[in-house]
N, C-alpha and C positions, 0 to 999 in steps of 0.2 A: 417518422424518423425517431430513432432511439435517443432518449435523453440521458446523456452520460455526465456524471460528475466525478472529477478527479479530486481526491482528498489526500493532502500531504500530512503525514503524521510525524510526531517526534518532538524532540527538544533541541532547538537550534544551538544551545550552549552546552551540549553534552557529547562531544566527540562524534562518533559514528551515528548516534541517534539523530543527528542533524541531516542525514542523507535525504529524507523526505523533502526537507526544505530546499536543499541544494538542487534536487531533481525538479522541484516546483519552479525554481528560477529559470532553469533551462526550458521547461515546458512553457512557461509564460512568455519567454522570449520568442517562442514559436507560435504565439497566439492562443495557447490553451488556457482556459479559465480554470484556476485551481483554488479550492478552499482549504483552510488549514484546520488541523485538529491537534491540540497539544495533549489532550487527555482522552482516554477511551470513550467517556460519555459524550465528548464533542463529536466523535465518529458516529455514535448512535443518532445524534440529532441531525447529522448531515446525510443520513441515509434516506430521509424523507423526500418524497416528491421527485424521485428519479427512477429511470428504468434500470440503469446500471451504475454502480459505484466502483471506481478504480481507486484502490487504496494503495498509497506508496509509503513504505515504512522500513525502518531498520528491523532486522530479524536476529534474534539470538536463540538458536536452536539448543534445547537442553542436551547436555552430554557432549557438547562440541562436535556435533555430527557433520558440520560443513566447514569448509575452509573460509576464513574471512574474505569478503569480496565476491562470494558466490551469489549470483543473481537467482532469485526464486520467483516463480509465478504459480499462483494457486487460485482456484475458484472455489467459493463456498457452494455447497450443495443446495438443493431446493429448500432445505430447512435453515439455511444460514450457517451451517457448520463447515469449518475449514478442515483440511486434512489434519489428522491427529498430531503430527509434529509441529503444526503451526497454531493450534488452538490456544495455547497459553504461552507461546514463545515470543510474542511481539511486544512484551512489556515487562518491566521489572516492578510494576506498581501494584501487583496483586490482581487487578482486573485489567486485562490487556485488550488490545484491539480485537483479537480473535474472539474473546469472550463477549465483547460489545456487539460484534457481528452476529454471534450465536444468539445473544439476547434479543436482538432485533428480529431474528428469524423466529424465535419462540413466541414473540409478541405479534407475529404476522406483519412486521414492518420492514422486512429485509427485501431490497431489490436484488437483482443479480449482483454479486460482489466478486470482483477480481482483485487479488492482492499481488502487488509487485513489490519485492523487497530485495535487500542485500544482507547477507550474513555479516555481522559486525565483528570488529576486532577490539575496539576500545570505546566505552561510553562514559569515560571519566569527565566530570564537569570541567569545563574550560578547555578541554583538549580539542585539537583540530580533527578533521576527518583523517582516518588512517590512510596510508598509501593504497592498501588493498581496496577499501571502500571507494576512495576517490577514483581509482582506476575503473571501477565498475559503473560509475555514473553514466557514461555514454551508452553503455549497453542497456541500462535500466531505462533511460530516456527513450531509446529506440523501441524497447519492448512496450512501453506505455503508449507511445505514438502509434505503434502497429495495432494495438488493441483498440484504440480510439477509432482509427481508420476502419478496422474490420467491423466494429460495432455500430458505426454510424453510416456506413455505406449501404444504401438499399440494395437488395439482391437484384441481379440482372434478370430481365425478362426474356433474354435471348434463349432459344431452344438449345 
C-alpha cells in the first residue's frame, strides 16, 4: 500500500495564505491525517519516510497569470522539480515550497510530490480568506481526496 502524507502549508493569519489550513480542517473532518508546514524547510522535513506527499498551499503566480480562486494541480518530476510557473511562486519568503521540493529532489530525498493549490487574491496579515479563494475550497478538498483515493487504492487484478 502507498504511504501518502498530506502537508498543509501557509500562514493561518495572512488572508488567502491560510487556505492550506482551511482545507486541512475539511480533510481532517473526513478522517484524513494532515501535517502542517508554516515554512518551506518544514515541508522539506515532512517529505521523509513517505511514498507520496500531497502539498496543499496558496499559490501566487508571477505576472498575475491566473485569476484568484483558480485551483491548480501539479506534480513534481522525478528530480523533484515542479512546472516552471510554480517553482518559485508558492512563497513570498525567498525560498518557497517549490524550491524546498526541488532541494529535496537534488538531495535524493523527494518522494513523489503532488501540489494542490489555489491562486490567491490577498495575503495581507490579519485579512480573512477572499471570496474567490473561499469559493475554491470545496473543489480543492475534492481534488485532494480524489488523489488520496487514486494513490492508495491497489490496482485491480481483474482482466
